[in-house]
C-alpha positions, 0 to 999 in steps of 0.5 A: 660107101666110105673107106674105114680111114674116113671114119677114123679120120672124122672120129679123131677130129672129135676125140684126138688120139693116135691110130695105127693098123695093128692087124696080124697077117693071120687076122680075119679080113676087115672090110675097107668100105663101110656100107649102110643100105637105106633102101627100105627106109626110103621106099617104105617110110619116105625117110631120108638122112637128116645128118651128113656123114661128118655130122653123124660121126661127130655126134656119135663120137661126142656121145662116146667121149662124154659117156667115157668122161662120166656123162649120163648116157640116157640124158645124152641120148635124149638130147641127141634125139631132140637135136636130130628131130630139130634138124629133120624139121628144119630139113622139112623131112616128111616124118618130122612134121 
């Protein structure tokens, strides 16, 4: 679990800008923590995260920024998948062998 502010902080490191909370008091409540449950992937597939939070947010933010600037989304996606697989091999991930 990570506070939403952590996600925003790391996104802004890769795509500088300003962020300010603009929710009205009548807006639906936004969760303060983001959670991702990986139990099934761990238990059934033997999967483990390859990239840490900061790396995953950085790669994802760069993808969105590059697409916004006109890059080919498919080419970026393929390159990111290859980088992830290379990282998995280096980390000796069972599924990447």
